[in-house]
N, C-alpha and C positions, 0 to 999 in steps of 0.2 A: 541666850536665847535661840535653840534653832530646832530645829528641827522640820520634821515633811508630814503630811496629811494629806488623804485624797479629795478633794475637794465636794465630794459627796458628806464625809461624813463634818466636813464645816460648816456647812451648807447649813444646815438645820437646826442647826444648833445656833448661828447668828443669824436668824429670820425672827427666830422666836427673841431673840432679846434685844432687839432694832424693838419691837414693841413698846417698850416697856420705858427705852429709851424718851425720856422730850429730846422733842426738835431745841425748844428757848432753855438754857441753862442757866440757871445763879452760879454754876459753877463748871467753866470749861471741862473740866476729868468725867465731868455724868453725865459731859457727850462721848466715852470710847469705854473700851471693851475692857476687863481686867483679864489677860493670859498668863497663867499660874502652870507652871512645868516643873513637878515635881513625879517620880518612883512611876514611871510608865503611863503617867496619867496626863493630859493637858483635861484644864479645869476653864470656863469662860461665867464672868461675871459683868452683870449690867443691871443696875438700878441708879432709881429717880431719887431713894430716900424711902421712897412710900411702898414701895414691888419691887423682888429684884425672884430676879433669878438666876440660877446656877444651872450648868450643867459641867457633865461630865467624859473625857473621849479620849479610849483607851490608844495608847502611843507609842512606837519602841520608833528606837535609835533617832536620840534627842540627847543636844545640852541643857541644863537646865535652867531656872531663871523666872523672872517675871515682867512685864510692860504693860501696857495701858496703847489700846488702839482708838480712834478715832471707826465708830460702830461703824458710819453709813457707809465710809468712802470702802472698808473692808468686806462690807455686805454686798456694795457695785462689784468690787474688782472680785469676787469673787460665781456671782453671781452669771456674771461675762465671759469668764473663763469659759471651756468646753467640758464638757460632759465628762466623768471618769476624770481627770484631770488632774493630778498631784502637784502637792503646791508646795513651795518648797519655802521655810522662814527663815531669816535668819535678823537677829540684835547685832548691829554696827553701833556704837557709839547711840546713839539718843534716836538712831534711824533705824528701822525696818525694812529689812532686802525684802522683797516678796517678788518671785519669780515663778514658773508656771511656762514649760515650751519655751516659745520665743519671746512670752513677755514677760516686764519687767515693770518694777514699781519702787517707788523709794517711798517710805510714809513715815512723819514726825509721829511721835509717839509723848508720853508722861509717862512720868517714874510709879512704879507701882506703890510704890510708900504712902506718896498722896492720895492712891485711891481710898475714898470714904466708906466704913466699916458700917453697914447694916446691923442696927442692935439689934440682937434678938432674947428675952428671956423665957426663965425654964418652962415647957412647956405641960401644963399642966391635964389635959386631958389628951389621951389619944386612939383613933381607933382605924378602921381599915374600908374602904369600900370598894363595889366598883366604879373604875372612872363613869363608864355610862349609866351606874348609879345619880351621880353627884351632878354632871353632866347635864341628865335629863331634868334633872332636881332648878340649877341652873336657867338653864330655859324657860325651865316655865313661872320664873319667879323676876328674871334681870328687867325685859323688859318692859313693868312697874315701876321699875327704879328711880327716883326723882335727879335733875341735873345739874348740878350747882344752886338748889334750893338754900337758902338762911336755911332751916330746921336741917341743918347737916348730918342728920341722926339718917337722917330719908335718904341721902347720897350715899346710895349701899345698900346690901340686904344683909337681913338680922339672921343667922344662922344658931339655934337653937340643939344641943341635942339633952335627953333625958334619958340617963340607960341606954337603952337601944333604942328611943322613939328620935328618929331627926325630923326638925322642924326648917323649914327655907320659908320668908318674907319679904316681899318687894312691895312696896309705898312709896305714893307722889307724893300724900293725901287726896288728889281726885280716884284713884282705883288703887286698887290691892289685889296681890295672891299667893295664895298658901301654897306650899309643897306639902306635903306632910307622907316618912317613908318610915322601917325599918328596917334597921341595917344587924348585924349574924351577931356583930360582935360584941357583949353586952361590957362597958366601959364603967360602970357602976356611979354615973359622973351628973353634976344637972350645972350647965353653963349659958352660956347666949354671951354673942358676939358678935355686931358685928364689922360685915368685910365692907371698907369701901367699895364705889364705883366703879374705879379701872384697874381695882386687885378684881375686883369677881369679873370683868369683864375679859381681862388676863387669861387669868385662869378657865373660862368657858376655851377660850380660844384654845391654850394647852390639853386639852383632855379629848382627844383625835383617837385613841385609842378602847374606845368600849370595853373588852376584856381585859384592859387593863388593869392590876389590883394597885388602886391607888392608898397613901402612910398620911392619914391629916391629922396633925398637931396643933392645937392654938392653949393660948395664956390669955392674961385679961390684957391684954398690951397687942399679940403679934397670931399669927396664922402661917405656918408652913405644910407645905403637900407635896410630896416626896413620891411623883410619875417618872421610875423608870429610873431613869441616871440623871435627871432634872426635878432641880428644888424650887417647889415655887414659895415664898414670901412675899408679907405685904402685914404692916402696920395695922389695927383693926380703930376703928373711928370708939372714940373713948366716949362714948354717950349713952345714956336708955329706950334703948328700944321704943314706943309710945302702946299702949295694953291697948288691943285690937278686939277685944275679948270679946266687948256689948255689943257688935252689930251682930252677933247673933244670938240674943234674948232681946230680941222682941218677932212682933207678930207679924206671917207674912201673905203674903196672894196665895190662888191658887198658881202654880207652873206650870208655865207654859215651854208650848216644846213646836221646836221649827228645824227645820229641815236648816242643817247652817250651811251650806253654797248657799242659801236662795238668798239667807239674812245677809249672809258677804257681801254679793251681788249684787240686789238689793239696796243695801247701804253704800255701797262704794259710789253708786250711779247717783241716787240723791244726794249726798253730801258734794259731789260736783259743785252743785248751786247755795252749801248754806257758806255762811258769812266766814270769813277766809280766816278771821286771828280766833274765834269758838268754836268753829267744826257742829254748833249744834247743829243736832236734826230730833223731829217728836214723834214718839209712838202713841200710837193713838191701837189701844189693844180690843176689840169686842169680840164677845163669842168667838168661831176659828178664825179672823180677822185681824191684821197685823197689818195699819196703815203710816207709815216712813213720810213724814213729811221734812223740809224746808225752805225758806226763805232767807232772803242776803238784803244790806243798805242797797243795791240795783233791782230793787224790786221784783226780785226773781223768782220764778217759787219751784219746784219739786217734790213728786209725791209718789208711791207706789205699793199697792198691799201686796203682804204677803201672805200663804196659811198660814195658817200654823193651828193647833191641840189646846183651848181653854176656856176654864170651864168657872170662871168666878167669875166676878162684876166687872164691869169697864170700867177701861183706864186709862189715863193720860202719862206719863211721864216722856220727860225729855234729857240727850244725853250731846256728851261729844261724842263725836260719831267717831272719827281716830279710836279710840279708849276701848271701842265697844268690838268693830274693828280687830286689833288687837287680843283682845281678849277669847273673841270670836275663832283666832286666825291657832291658836294656843292646844284646842280644844283635836284631840285625835280621834274622837266620832263623827259621827255623819248628823246625829244630832244633834242639836243644843238645847240648853234645859234652862230658860230665865223667869226666876223667880222676883218677886220682886216685896219689900215690905208692903205693909199698910198705912207707915204713915210715909209710904215714898222717901225715905229718906239712902237707898241705898237696893241694887241688884244687883243677884248673882247668879254665875253664866259659868254652867259647867253640862256636866253630861250624866246622859239617861243613868246612870249604871253609876255603884260608888265607886271613886276616883281619888288618887292620890294627889290628886289639883285641884283647886275652884278660882276665880274670879271674881272680881267684888270692883262693881262704878257706878259710882254717888253718881246723881242726876244731877243734871247743871239749869238753873232758870232761862228760857229767851226772848 
């Protein structure tokens, strides 16, 4: 294998692929990136066997072949070379010679034949949508995903498609985010899948061009997203997402209207003296006044009052302050609307006008 490539053409694909590769691997070859050169095209592949990224780069003047190269070492070499530099790769036996200007490197390799295959099933559903639309849907839900929860189906995002209706849901059992939107293409399909946490984070990172159209394909076991010359694939969580529809089937108090920034500022200040483990704060709502208060095991206290618009009966409820802050920070309007269930089982956080997303936070006991 022998070819010359411009640093800029190689650097971005390597950066995208290295994010998938775990620093600690069960198989040494998984720390490598697979280079496959055929028909004037260089294909780079990186995987941890759960998530895979494949990027294709057009090349001229090369000798075909394939090999795997330590991904992080190669990225560091490319990153530290001068901008615009040409890099020459020449495979001699098991060593890869890399030269650029006055720089020369000899890097160990592993055989391409030993690189594990990423198993993919036949895709049952396929549709296209704008990258910006998908990115927004992920951003509005992924912050609610669980992390290493024993209920493994919560360690990811539920994506459902019902013909043209797209829905994404994220929850860690204490809070929940829902994003609903319509896609232009009729799929004629009804499916629900759970994308694992790492796959969600990597996919959101790859969607950096809002105007680009992406192709989404999935089966019961895999999802594949084609983003220009890049192909993202992930194995799905083999489980059923819990039914959360009952949270809507209950009586609610009158909505509370509050300036988003005022709520964020007051919560952030009061939370300084909350219990570091539970981050609990109490909301006492009475008329057009919201009192936010907290205390901690050191007998320290904080409280602050915020002006609101509320027509209901007085009530008190406690929340994890960070959960409320996360939800409010993801609102796009200047005004936040909080609607608390009459049995104090949950609080809806949304915008005054109908939006594609809403957030739900469960209360806590102080």
